[in-house]
KEKE-3310 file (N, C-alpha, C; in steps of 0.2 Angstrom, whole numbers, plus 5000, padded with zeros to 4 digits):
npx = (4862:4848:4837:4824:4817:4805:4807:4809:4802:4798:4812:4818:4823:4813:4814:4812:4814:4827:4834:4831:4840:4851:4854:4853:4864:4876:4875:4880:4892:4898:4897:4909:4925:4937:4951:4962:4971:4966:4955:4948:4937:4925:4927:4922:4909:4903:4905:4898:4886:4882:4883:4872:4862:4863:4874:4888:4905:4922:4937:4952:4964:4957:4948:4932:4924:4914:4900:4888:4873:4870:4882:4889:4901:4904:4901:4902:4910:4907:4915:4909:4915:4920:4927:4929:4937:4943:4948:4957:4948:4948:4955:4943:4932:4914:4904:4904:4914:4911:4897:4883:4872:4856:4850:4838:4837:4850:4863:4876:4893:4911:4917:4904:4901:4911:4918:4906:4892:4891:4896:4887:4876:4881:4882:4868:4862:4870:4864:4851:4852:4856:4850:4844:4841:4847:4854:4863:4875:4889:4890:4904:4906:4915:4921:4934:4949:4960:4961:4963:4976:4983:4988:4997:4990:4977:4964:4974:4979:4972:4967:4971:4965:4953:4940:4940:4938:4928:4925:4924:4914:4918:4913:4911:4910:4901:4891:4881:4887:4897:4912:4923:4936:4951:4964:4980:4991:5004:5018:5030:5044:5054:5070:5079:5095:5107:5118:5122:5120:5125:5110:5112:5125:5132:5131:5132:5122:5105:5092:5079:5076:5082:5072:5062:5064:5063:5051:5042:5044:5036:5024:5022:5025:5020:5013:5016:5001:4989:4976:4964:4961:4960:4971:4986:4995:4995:5003:5006:5012:5011:5016:5029:5044:5056:5071:5078:5079:5077:5088:5096:5103:5094:5100:5093:5080:5063:5049:5035:5026:5012:5006:4996:4990:4987:4984:4992:5004:5019:5024:5038:5042:5037:5045:5058:5057:5055:5067:5075:5071:5073:5084:5082:5083:5075:5063:5052:5037:5033:5018:5013:4999:4992:4984:4967:4956:4941:4935:4924:4912:4911:4899:4896:4897:4888:4877:4874:4874:4861:4852:4852:4863:4878:4896:4912:4928:4940:4945:4952:4960:4957:4953:4951:4965:4971:4967:4966:4958:4944:4934:4922:4920:4908:4895:4884:4883:4894:4909:4917:4913:4922:4934:4931:4927:4912:4906:4895:4881:4866:4850:4842:4851:4858:4848:4843:4856:4857:4844:4849:4862:4855:4847:4856:4863:4854:4849:4861:4870:4875:4879:4888:4906:4918)
npy = (4834:4840:4853:4864:4878:4882:4886:4903:4912:4924:4933:4928:4932:4938:4927:4934:4947:4946:4942:4953:4963:4958:4957:4972:4976:4969:4975:4988:4984:4981:4992:4998:4999:4987:4981:4968:4971:4983:4987:4994:5002:4994:4985:4994:4997:4986:4983:4993:4989:4976:4982:4991:4982:4979:4970:4967:4970:4964:4970:4971:4977:4975:4966:4959:4952:4942:4937:4925:4932:4925:4917:4902:4895:4883:4875:4869:4881:4886:4893:4903:4910:4922:4932:4950:4955:4960:4955:4963:4971:4965:4968:4965:4970:4974:4982:4994:4989:4994:4997:4991:4984:4977:4965:4955:4946:4945:4952:4961:4965:4969:4957:4952:4939:4931:4937:4941:4936:4924:4930:4939:4931:4921:4932:4934:4923:4920:4932:4927:4917:4924:4930:4918:4906:4894:4888:4872:4876:4887:4903:4910:4924:4928:4941:4942:4949:4951:4938:4936:4939:4930:4937:4945:4952:4945:4934:4925:4933:4937:4923:4918:4927:4925:4916:4899:4887:4875:4869:4874:4884:4889:4901:4902:4902:4890:4883:4879:4866:4856:4858:4846:4843:4854:4860:4865:4879:4886:4898:4900:4910:4911:4910:4912:4911:4919:4925:4939:4948:4951:4951:4950:4943:4926:4926:4926:4918:4913:4918:4917:4906:4896:4897:4893:4878:4874:4880:4871:4859:4860:4863:4850:4840:4827:4822:4807:4797:4787:4777:4785:4793:4812:4824:4826:4836:4852:4863:4878:4890:4907:4920:4929:4937:4945:4951:4967:4976:4974:4970:4962:4949:4941:4943:4938:4929:4929:4921:4915:4902:4895:4883:4870:4859:4843:4831:4820:4823:4833:4849:4849:4837:4840:4852:4847:4838:4847:4854:4844:4842:4854:4868:4880:4894:4896:4904:4902:4909:4917:4912:4899:4890:4878:4861:4855:4845:4835:4823:4813:4808:4819:4829:4842:4837:4827:4835:4842:4833:4827:4837:4836:4841:4839:4832:4837:4837:4852:4862:4874:4886:4894:4904:4893:4884:4891:4887:4878:4869:4857:4860:4865:4870:4880:4889:4901:4905:4902:4896:4896:4910:4917:4931:4934:4944:4957:4950:4940:4938:4928:4933:4923:4914:4921:4920:4905:4901:4907:4902:4888:4889:4890:4879:4869:4872:4869:4855:4849:4837:4834:4826:4815:4812:4823)
npz = (5069:5066:5063:5063:5054:5059:5073:5080:5072:5071:5070:5059:5044:5029:5015:5001:5003:5007:4995:4987:4994:4992:4977:4976:4983:4978:4965:4970:4974:4961:4955:4961:4961:4963:4963:4966:4982:4981:4989:4997:4997:4993:5005:5015:5011:5012:5026:5032:5026:5034:5047:5046:5047:5060:5063:5071:5068:5064:5058:5048:5039:5023:5025:5033:5047:5056:5068:5072:5082:5094:5098:5103:5112:5114:5105:5087:5074:5060:5046:5034:5018:5009:4992:4988:4981:4964:4948:4935:4921:4906:4889:4881:4885:4881:4887:4901:4914:4926:4927:4933:4925:4923:4910:4903:4915:4919:4927:4923:4924:4931:4942:4946:4944:4949:4963:4967:4967:4973:4986:4991:4993:5003:5012:5013:5017:5029:5037:5037:5046:5057:5070:5075:5088:5097:5088:5080:5078:5076:5065:5057:5047:5034:5022:5011:5005:4992:4987:4973:4969:4978:4989:5004:5013:5013:5016:5023:5032:5042:5048:5061:5070:5070:5079:5085:5070:5064:5052:5034:5023:5006:4996:4979:4961:4956:4949:4960:4962:4974:4976:4982:4981:4977:4967:4971:4969:4961:4956:4942:4940:4926:4919:4904:4899:4887:4874:4869:4851:4834:4825:4810:4808:4811:4825:4845:4856:4856:4867:4868:4858:4868:4878:4871:4869:4882:4886:4876:4883:4895:4889:4884:4893:4903:4919:4929:4930:4937:4926:4919:4928:4932:4926:4935:4937:4931:4919:4913:4901:4902:4902:4893:4889:4880:4871:4864:4854:4836:4827:4835:4845:4857:4874:4885:4890:4900:4907:4911:4921:4924:4937:4941:4955:4961:4974:4973:4970:4976:4981:4981:4973:4960:4958:4957:4947:4936:4937:4933:4920:4911:4907:4910:4924:4937:4948:4963:4965:4981:4991:4989:4985:4993:4989:4992:5000:5006:5016:5010:5017:5025:5036:5030:5017:5016:5020:5008:4998:5001:4998:4985:4977:4967:4968:4965:4957:4958:4946:4948:4958:4975:4989:4999:4999:5009:5021:5036:5039:5034:5021:5007:4992:4984:4975:4968:4949:4937:4933:4921:4917:4924:4924:4911:4897:4898:4909:4919:4929:4933:4939:4946:4948:4961:4968:4970:4975:4988:4993:4993:5000:5014:5015:5014:5027:5037:5035:5040:5049:5063:5073:5069:5072:5065)
capx = (4858:4844:4833:4818:4817:4798:4809:4811:4799:4800:4817:4820:4822:4808:4818:4812:4818:4835:4833:4829:4844:4858:4854:4858:4872:4879:4876:4885:4899:4900:4900:4915:4932:4941:4956:4966:4975:4964:4948:4945:4929:4921:4927:4918:4902:4900:4906:4891:4879:4882:4883:4864:4859:4865:4879:4896:4910:4929:4941:4960:4966:4952:4945:4928:4921:4908:4899:4880:4872:4871:4887:4890:4909:4903:4898:4906:4909:4907:4917:4906:4920:4921:4930:4926:4942:4942:4955:4956:4945:4951:4953:4937:4924:4910:4902:4908:4915:4909:4890:4878:4868:4853:4847:4836:4838:4857:4867:4884:4900:4916:4915:4898:4900:4919:4913:4900:4887:4892:4899:4881:4872:4883:4880:4861:4862:4872:4858:4845:4852:4862:4848:4841:4842:4848:4857:4867:4883:4890:4893:4907:4906:4922:4922:4941:4951:4969:4962:4964:4983:4986:4989:4997:4984:4969:4961:4977:4981:4966:4965:4973:4962:4946:4938:4941:4935:4927:4926:4921:4910:4919:4909:4914:4906:4903:4883:4881:4889:4901:4921:4926:4944:4953:4971:4985:4994:5010:5020:5037:5048:5059:5076:5083:5102:5110:5123:5119:5125:5123:5107:5115:5129:5131:5135:5128:5118:5099:5090:5073:5077:5084:5068:5056:5066:5058:5042:5038:5045:5032:5018:5020:5027:5014:5017:5013:4995:4985:4974:4956:4961:4962:4978:4988:4999:4993:5008:5004:5016:5006:5017:5035:5046:5063:5073:5077:5079:5076:5092:5101:5101:5093:5103:5089:5072:5059:5042:5030:5023:5006:5005:4991:4993:4983:4989:4996:5012:5020:5029:5045:5042:5035:5051:5062:5055:5056:5075:5079:5070:5073:5090:5082:5083:5069:5061:5046:5034:5029:5011:5011:4993:4991:4977:4965:4951:4938:4932:4915:4908:4910:4892:4894:4895:4882:4870:4873:4871:4856:4848:4853:4872:4884:4902:4918:4935:4941:4954:4955:4962:4954:4958:4953:4972:4975:4962:4968:4951:4940:4930:4919:4919:4902:4892:4880:4886:4898:4917:4919:4913:4926:4941:4929:4924:4907:4904:4887:4878:4859:4848:4839:4857:4857:4841:4844:4862:4853:4840:4851:4865:4852:4846:4863:4866:4848:4851:4868:4869:4882:4880:4894:4911:4922)
capy = (4836:4844:4857:4867:4884:4886:4890:4910:4914:4933:4934:4925:4936:4936:4927:4938:4955:4945:4942:4960:4967:4955:4961:4978:4975:4967:4982:4991:4981:4980:5000:5001:4994:4983:4978:4965:4976:4991:4986:4999:5005:4988:4983:4999:4995:4978:4984:4996:4985:4972:4987:4993:4977:4978:4965:4969:4968:4965:4972:4970:4978:4976:4960:4959:4946:4944:4931:4926:4936:4921:4913:4896:4892:4875:4875:4870:4886:4886:4899:4908:4914:4924:4938:4954:4958:4956:4956:4968:4969:4962:4972:4963:4971:4978:4986:4997:4984:4995:4999:4985:4983:4971:4964:4948:4941:4944:4957:4963:4969:4966:4953:4949:4929:4930:4932:4945:4932:4920:4932:4942:4924:4920:4936:4934:4918:4923:4935:4922:4913:4930:4930:4913:4904:4887:4882:4868:4877:4895:4905:4916:4926:4933:4944:4944:4953:4949:4931:4935:4938:4926:4943:4943:4956:4944:4929:4922:4940:4938:4917:4918:4932:4920:4910:4891:4885:4867:4868:4880:4884:4895:4903:4904:4901:4882:4880:4877:4860:4854:4855:4842:4846:4859:4859:4869:4884:4890:4902:4901:4915:4908:4914:4908:4915:4917:4928:4946:4946:4955:4947:4950:4938:4920:4928:4925:4913:4916:4916:4913:4897:4893:4897:4888:4872:4872:4880:4865:4853:4862:4861:4844:4835:4823:4819:4801:4796:4780:4778:4788:4798:4819:4827:4828:4842:4855:4867:4883:4897:4913:4927:4928:4944:4944:4956:4975:4978:4969:4967:4962:4942:4943:4938:4935:4927:4926:4918:4914:4896:4893:4877:4868:4852:4838:4829:4815:4826:4837:4854:4847:4833:4845:4857:4841:4836:4852:4855:4837:4841:4861:4871:4888:4895:4898:4906:4900:4915:4916:4912:4894:4888:4869:4855:4855:4840:4834:4817:4812:4807:4824:4831:4846:4834:4822:4838:4843:4827:4825:4841:4835:4845:4834:4832:4836:4840:4858:4862:4879:4887:4899:4904:4884:4883:4893:4885:4871:4865:4854:4864:4864:4876:4879:4895:4903:4908:4897:4897:4897:4915:4922:4933:4934:4951:4957:4947:4941:4932:4928:4935:4917:4910:4922:4917:4900:4901:4909:4897:4882:4890:4890:4872:4865:4872:4867:4848:4847:4833:4838:4822:4812:4814:4827)
capz = (5073:5061:5065:5058:5053:5062:5078:5080:5065:5071:5070:5054:5038:5023:5008:4997:5004:5007:4987:4984:4996:4989:4972:4978:4987:4973:4960:4974:4973:4954:4954:4965:4959:4970:4962:4971:4985:4980:4990:5002:4996:4995:5011:5018:5009:5016:5034:5033:5024:5040:5053:5045:5051:5066:5065:5075:5062:5064:5052:5048:5031:5020:5025:5037:5048:5061:5071:5074:5087:5099:5097:5110:5114:5115:5098:5081:5071:5051:5042:5028:5017:5001:4992:4987:4975:4957:4943:4931:4916:4899:4883:4876:4887:4875:4892:4905:4919:4933:4928:4935:4921:4921:4905:4902:4920:4918:4931:4919:4930:4934:4948:4946:4944:4951:4967:4969:4967:4979:4992:4994:4993:5009:5018:5016:5021:5037:5040:5039:5055:5063:5076:5078:5094:5099:5082:5082:5077:5075:5060:5056:5039:5033:5017:5013:5001:4988:4983:4965:4968:4984:4993:5011:5015:5011:5022:5027:5038:5047:5051:5068:5073:5071:5085:5082:5063:5061:5044:5030:5016:5004:4992:4972:4956:4955:4948:4966:4965:4978:4975:4987:4981:4971:4965:4972:4962:4960:4950:4941:4936:4924:4915:4898:4897:4881:4875:4863:4846:4830:4821:4803:4807:4816:4832:4849:4859:4856:4873:4864:4857:4874:4882:4866:4871:4888:4885:4874:4889:4899:4886:4883:4899:4908:4926:4928:4933:4937:4920:4921:4933:4929:4925:4942:4937:4923:4919:4906:4901:4902:4899:4889:4887:4878:4865:4864:4847:4829:4825:4841:4847:4864:4879:4891:4890:4904:4904:4917:4922:4930:4939:4945:4956:4967:4981:4969:4970:4981:4977:4980:4968:4954:4956:4956:4940:4932:4936:4930:4912:4908:4907:4913:4929:4938:4955:4965:4970:4987:4991:4985:4987:4994:4987:4997:4998:5012:5016:5005:5023:5031:5036:5025:5009:5016:5018:5001:4994:5004:4994:4978:4974:4965:4970:4959:4959:4953:4942:4950:4966:4978:4997:5001:4998:5014:5027:5038:5041:5030:5017:5002:4988:4982:4976:4961:4945:4932:4935:4915:4916:4927:4921:4904:4895:4900:4915:4922:4934:4933:4946:4948:4952:4967:4971:4970:4979:4994:4994:4993:5006:5018:5016:5016:5035:5039:5033:5044:5054:5066:5078:5067:5072:5060)
cpx = (4854:4839:4829:4819:4809:4801:4811:4809:4800:4807:4823:4819:4817:4814:4817:4815:4826:4839:4836:4837:4851:4858:4856:4864:4877:4881:4881:4892:4902:4903:4907:4921:4935:4946:4960:4972:4973:4957:4945:4939:4925:4922:4922:4911:4901:4900:4900:4886:4877:4880:4875:4861:4860:4869:4885:4901:4917:4933:4948:4961:4958:4947:4938:4926:4918:4906:4892:4879:4871:4875:4887:4897:4908:4902:4903:4904:4910:4909:4913:4912:4918:4924:4928:4932:4940:4949:4953:4954:4949:4949:4946:4931:4922:4906:4905:4906:4912:4900:4886:4873:4862:4849:4845:4837:4846:4859:4874:4887:4904:4915:4910:4897:4905:4921:4907:4893:4887:4894:4892:4876:4876:4881:4872:4860:4864:4866:4852:4846:4854:4857:4844:4845:4843:4851:4861:4875:4882:4892:4898:4906:4912:4922:4929:4943:4956:4967:4963:4971:4987:4990:4991:4992:4976:4968:4968:4981:4976:4963:4967:4971:4954:4946:4940:4937:4934:4929:4923:4917:4913:4916:4913:4910:4906:4894:4880:4880:4893:4908:4922:4933:4946:4962:4975:4987:5001:5015:5027:5039:5054:5063:5079:5091:5105:5116:5121:5125:5122:5116:5108:5120:5129:5135:5130:5125:5110:5095:5082:5072:5079:5076:5063:5056:5062:5053:5039:5038:5038:5024:5016:5021:5021:5015:5013:5008:4991:4980:4966:4956:4963:4969:4980:4992:4997:4999:5007:5010:5011:5009:5025:5037:5054:5065:5072:5076:5079:5083:5100:5099:5101:5097:5099:5081:5068:5053:5040:5026:5019:5005:5000:4992:4987:4988:4993:5005:5014:5026:5035:5047:5041:5042:5057:5064:5056:5062:5078:5078:5071:5079:5089:5082:5076:5068:5053:5043:5032:5021:5009:5002:4991:4985:4974:4956:4948:4935:4924:4909:4907:4901:4891:4893:4889:4876:4870:4870:4863:4850:4849:4859:4874:4891:4908:4923:4936:4946:4956:4955:4958:4957:4956:4961:4975:4972:4965:4963:4948:4936:4928:4921:4912:4898:4887:4885:4891:4904:4919:4917:4917:4931:4938:4927:4915:4904:4898:4886:4871:4856:4844:4843:4857:4853:4842:4850:4860:4850:4844:4859:4862:4850:4851:4865:4859:4848:4857:4865:4874:4883:4886:4900:4915:4927)
cpy = (4842:4848:4862:4876:4888:4889:4898:4913:4922:4935:4932:4930:4934:4934:4932:4945:4952:4945:4948:4964:4963:4957:4968:4979:4973:4971:4986:4990:4981:4987:5002:4997:4994:4978:4975:4971:4983:4990:4989:5000:5001:4986:4987:4998:4989:4978:4989:4995:4980:4977:4991:4989:4974:4971:4969:4967:4968:4966:4971:4970:4980:4968:4961:4954:4948:4937:4932:4929:4931:4914:4909:4895:4886:4872:4873:4876:4884:4892:4900:4911:4916:4930:4943:4958:4955:4956:4961:4968:4969:4968:4972:4965:4976:4984:4988:4991:4986:4997:4992:4987:4976:4970:4955:4943:4941:4952:4956:4967:4966:4962:4951:4943:4929:4936:4936:4940:4928:4923:4937:4938:4922:4926:4936:4928:4917:4927:4933:4920:4918:4928:4925:4911:4895:4883:4877:4870:4885:4896:4911:4917:4930:4935:4946:4948:4949:4941:4930:4935:4935:4932:4941:4947:4952:4937:4927:4928:4939:4928:4916:4923:4929:4915:4903:4890:4878:4866:4875:4879:4890:4896:4905:4901:4893:4880:4879:4869:4861:4853:4853:4843:4849:4858:4866:4874:4886:4894:4903:4906:4913:4913:4910:4912:4914:4924:4933:4944:4950:4949:4946:4944:4933:4921:4926:4919:4916:4916:4914:4908:4893:4891:4893:4881:4870:4874:4873:4859:4854:4861:4852:4837:4832:4821:4812:4799:4789:4782:4780:4792:4806:4820:4829:4834:4847:4862:4873:4889:4901:4919:4925:4936:4943:4951:4964:4979:4971:4966:4964:4953:4944:4939:4935:4935:4927:4925:4914:4907:4896:4886:4874:4861:4850:4835:4823:4816:4832:4842:4852:4842:4836:4849:4854:4838:4841:4854:4849:4837:4848:4863:4878:4887:4898:4900:4904:4906:4912:4915:4905:4891:4880:4867:4855:4849:4840:4826:4817:4811:4811:4827:4836:4843:4830:4827:4840:4838:4826:4832:4842:4838:4839:4836:4833:4838:4847:4859:4869:4881:4892:4899:4897:4883:4887:4890:4878:4868:4861:4860:4862:4872:4875:4888:4896:4905:4901:4900:4899:4905:4919:4922:4933:4941:4950:4950:4946:4937:4933:4928:4927:4913:4912:4920:4911:4897:4903:4903:4890:4882:4887:4882:4867:4867:4870:4859:4845:4841:4832:4831:4816:4816:4818:4830)
cpz = (5069:5065:5060:5059:5057:5069:5077:5075:5064:5069:5063:5047:5033:5017:5003:4997:5006:4999:4986:4988:4994:4983:4972:4980:4982:4967:4963:4973:4966:4952:4957:4964:4964:4966:4968:4976:4985:4983:4996:5002:4995:5002:5017:5016:5012:5024:5034:5031:5032:5047:5052:5046:5057:5068:5068:5071:5066:5057:5053:5041:5028:5021:5033:5038:5054:5062:5072:5081:5093:5098:5103:5109:5113:5109:5093:5076:5063:5048:5033:5024:5008:5000:4988:4981:4968:4953:4940:4925:4910:4895:4879:4878:4882:4882:4897:4911:4926:4933:4928:4930:4921:4915:4906:4908:4922:4923:4927:4925:4930:4940:4949:4948:4950:4956:4969:4972:4971:4986:4995:4996:5000:5014:5019:5019:5029:5040:5041:5045:5060:5070:5079:5084:5094:5091:5084:5079:5075:5067:5059:5049:5038:5026:5017:5006:4997:4987:4976:4964:4973:4988:5000:5015:5015:5018:5026:5034:5044:5051:5058:5072:5074:5077:5080:5075:5065:5054:5040:5025:5011:4996:4983:4968:4953:4953:4953:4967:4968:4975:4982:4988:4975:4970:4969:4966:4966:4956:4950:4939:4934:4919:4910:4897:4890:4881:4867:4858:4841:4826:4813:4802:4811:4822:4838:4851:4860:4862:4871:4863:4862:4876:4878:4868:4878:4888:4882:4879:4893:4895:4885:4889:4902:4914:4926:4932:4933:4929:4924:4927:4930:4931:4931:4943:4931:4923:4913:4907:4899:4901:4897:4888:4885:4873:4868:4858:4841:4828:4831:4845:4854:4867:4885:4888:4895:4902:4912:4917:4927:4931:4944:4948:4961:4972:4978:4970:4973:4978:4976:4973:4961:4953:4954:4948:4935:4931:4933:4922:4908:4911:4911:4921:4931:4947:4956:4969:4975:4987:4988:4988:4988:4990:4991:4994:5007:5010:5013:5012:5028:5031:5032:5019:5010:5014:5012:4997:4995:4999:4987:4974:4973:4967:4963:4962:4954:4952:4943:4958:4968:4986:5001:5004:5006:5021:5029:5042:5035:5028:5010:4998:4984:4982:4969:4957:4942:4931:4927:4914:4919:4924:4913:4903:4896:4904:4917:4926:4934:4939:4949:4951:4958:4969:4975:4975:4986:4997:4997:5000:5012:5021:5016:5024:5037:5040:5037:5049:5058:5073:5078:5069:5064:5061)
residu = (UNK:UNK:UNK:UNK:UNK:UNK:UNK:UNK:UNK:UNK:UNK:UNK:UNK:UNK:UNK:UNK:UNK:UNK:UNK:UNK:UNK:UNK:UNK:UNK:UNK:UNK:UNK:UNK:UNK:UNK:UNK:UNK:UNK:UNK:UNK:UNK:UNK:UNK:UNK:UNK:UNK:UNK:UNK:UNK:UNK:UNK:UNK:UNK:UNK:UNK:UNK:UNK:UNK:UNK:UNK:UNK:UNK:UNK:UNK:UNK:UNK:UNK:UNK:UNK:UNK:UNK:UNK:UNK:UNK:UNK:UNK:UNK:UNK:UNK:UNK:UNK:UNK:UNK:UNK:UNK:UNK:UNK:UNK:UNK:UNK:UNK:UNK:UNK:UNK:UNK:UNK:UNK:UNK:UNK:UNK:UNK:UNK:UNK:UNK:UNK:UNK:UNK:UNK:UNK:UNK:UNK:UNK:UNK:UNK:UNK:UNK:UNK:UNK:UNK:UNK:UNK:UNK:UNK:UNK:UNK:UNK:UNK:UNK:UNK:UNK:UNK:UNK:UNK:UNK:UNK:UNK:UNK:UNK:UNK:UNK:UNK:UNK:UNK:UNK:UNK:UNK:UNK:UNK:UNK:UNK:UNK:UNK:UNK:UNK:UNK:UNK:UNK:UNK:UNK:UNK:UNK:UNK:UNK:UNK:UNK:UNK:UNK:UNK:UNK:UNK:UNK:UNK:UNK:UNK:UNK:UNK:UNK:UNK:UNK:UNK:UNK:UNK:UNK:UNK:UNK:UNK:UNK:UNK:UNK:UNK:UNK:UNK:UNK:UNK:UNK:UNK:UNK:UNK:UNK:UNK:UNK:UNK:UNK:UNK:UNK:UNK:UNK:UNK:UNK:UNK:UNK:UNK:UNK:UNK:UNK:UNK:UNK:UNK:UNK:UNK:UNK:UNK:UNK:UNK:UNK:UNK:UNK:UNK:UNK:UNK:UNK:UNK:UNK:UNK:UNK:UNK:UNK:UNK:UNK:UNK:UNK:UNK:UNK:UNK:UNK:UNK:UNK:UNK:UNK:UNK:UNK:UNK:UNK:UNK:UNK:UNK:UNK:UNK:UNK:UNK:UNK:UNK:UNK:UNK:UNK:UNK:UNK:UNK:UNK:UNK:UNK:UNK:UNK:UNK:UNK:UNK:UNK:UNK:UNK:UNK:UNK:UNK:UNK:UNK:UNK:UNK:UNK:UNK:UNK:UNK:UNK:UNK:UNK:UNK:UNK:UNK:UNK:UNK:UNK:UNK:UNK:UNK:UNK:UNK:UNK:UNK:UNK:UNK:UNK:UNK:UNK:UNK:UNK:UNK:UNK:UNK:UNK:UNK:UNK:UNK:UNK:UNK:UNK:UNK:UNK:UNK:UNK:UNK:UNK:UNK:UNK:UNK:UNK:UNK:UNK:UNK:UNK:UNK:UNK:UNK:UNK:UNK:UNK:UNK:UNK:UNK:UNK:UNK:UNK:UNK:UNK:UNK:UNK:UNK:UNK:UNK:UNK:UNK:UNK:UNK:UNK:UNK:UNK:UNK:UNK:UNK:UNK:UNK:UNK:UNK:UNK:UNK:UNK:UNK:UNK)
# end
């Protein structure tokens, strides 16, 4: 069911006004620290912004959600979701991460690209359609918390509170291309056990050496996969800790493994492989994110293709992993800038994001089953 924006011209916001408001909101979000689990003030900002536009909002913890004005229970509901929490700034920043400076069409600041730009673009898209009548769908906008740490008080804490969702658009920096699949993720806390001894004598059993053996396996092992297909499982050792003094053989060495995986291997298959090839003890952190994908014939994918968007499989994870409905990940900005020093997003990228999100919804044909 295609529809035209010619209807309800009186209640359709001006695009240039939406662009301006989106940039202003983004700057305010950058200036407000919102580390995962500490998003109270940015949640307040978003809630106040929507209320100022006469949108009734719901809230649990630091998650804000709302529905279009003319919600129709008989129609499918599309979730528009992005997050307002950030990682902590790394030590290589040369700028104040909380000062939203605009230079050469770039807006600098922590969270500008991941995922402030996608978030304000989705909010603007929601406002564009908010008062329109006779839409062929409903919209549910959800600005959520604790995405970066897969926390218990993020999107998964509100899923049971939302009206039934048919499918979702998840806002992350993808250069406005469509991720129709993304890897799941899980984290292992590993522990190698040795025996303490004096470093000057041939005593003890060095836990670091034991850990090195397993770490080398994590580095070099490749899960079997058909030729010409992407790596099914990617394992990265990201933290290590051992030793209490230079002259003591360490009895304990702990390290952390970040694992990204697609549908070719289940969590159980991955863990059994690790058990069969390593000696370390490990625990799987809770909040394992499932891999996600969507049928290439789904209406939202067809709509994206019709407006010139490309599809790809994403190596990164997002809140898609918590959703039990089909979803695409798409948004302004570039994933390669996420979590980097002096993070930025282009003004043009945000304007393009708003424009393409709107077109994506306008071109939807919901006559097909999905």
